[in-house]
N, C-alpha and C positions, 0 to 999 in steps of 0.2 A: 460657379464652383463653390462648394462648401468648404469653409475654413475649419480646420481641425483646431479644437480648443486645446490649449497646452497649459501646463503649470511648471513651476520651477521646483526642483528637489535638490537637496544637499546630498553630497556623496563624499566618500573617502577614497583616495587612492591607497594602494597597499602601504606606501611609505607614510602617508598621513595617519593611517590607522595604527601602524606600529608606534609612531611617535605619540599619538594620543593615548594609546594603551600604556606605554611606558610612563607617561605622566600620571595616569590613573593609579598605577601600581606604586610609584614613588611617593604619591601624596595620600595613599591609603584609602582611596575611594572604594565604595561598596561593590561596584560592578567593574570588573576588568576581565581580561582574556589571557589565555595561555599563549605566551609569545611564540613558542615553537609551532603552534597551530597557524599563527599569522604568517610566519616565515614560509610556510608551505602554500600559501595562497598564490594564485596567478596575479599578474599585473593587470588588474581590471579596475573598474569603478564599482564601489560597493555602496548602494543607496541607503540613505537614512530613511527609516520608516516612521514609526511612532516616536514622538518626543514629548517630554513633560519636564516641568521644573521640579527638581528634587531637592528637598531640604532648604529651599529658598536660596541655595548657593551654587547650584550646578544643574546641568541638563542630564537627564537619563534618556538615552536614545536606544532604539533598536536598529540594527544594521543587518542587511542581508548579505551573507558571505557564502562561499563555497568554491570548490575546485572547478566546477562546471555547472551548467544549467540543470543537470539531473541530480545534483547533490547540494542543494541550497539549504541553508539553515538561518535562523534568526538568532543573533547574539545581542547582548546588552552591555552598554558601556556608559559610565558616568564621566562627563567631561565639563570643564569650565565653560561659562557662557561665551567667553572670548574665543575659545577654540571652536565652539559651535558656529558662532557668527562668521568666522573666517573660512569655513568650509566652502569649497567650490560648489557651484550650482550647475545643473543641466536642465534644459527645457525638454519636457516629455509630454506625450498626449495625456489628457485627463481621463 
């Protein structure tokens, strides 16, 4: 039997995303989101895509969000390294 190769990805729950965004807004980070848009999201896992160190003091990340699979979009958020490191992980096929 062929074993499926997997990798771990970080993700946000709706609550974690709202909390991280509030921190980004309150600390004046360059990338944040409109909270009213986040409040309308379903209770799903929102995967982190691209990540990079930004200004040597935070992570700039892309997150896939949307109300359903037919209406996905990529959003950007700047978060502290500690917040990024504490995000939950899921194992997915490579």
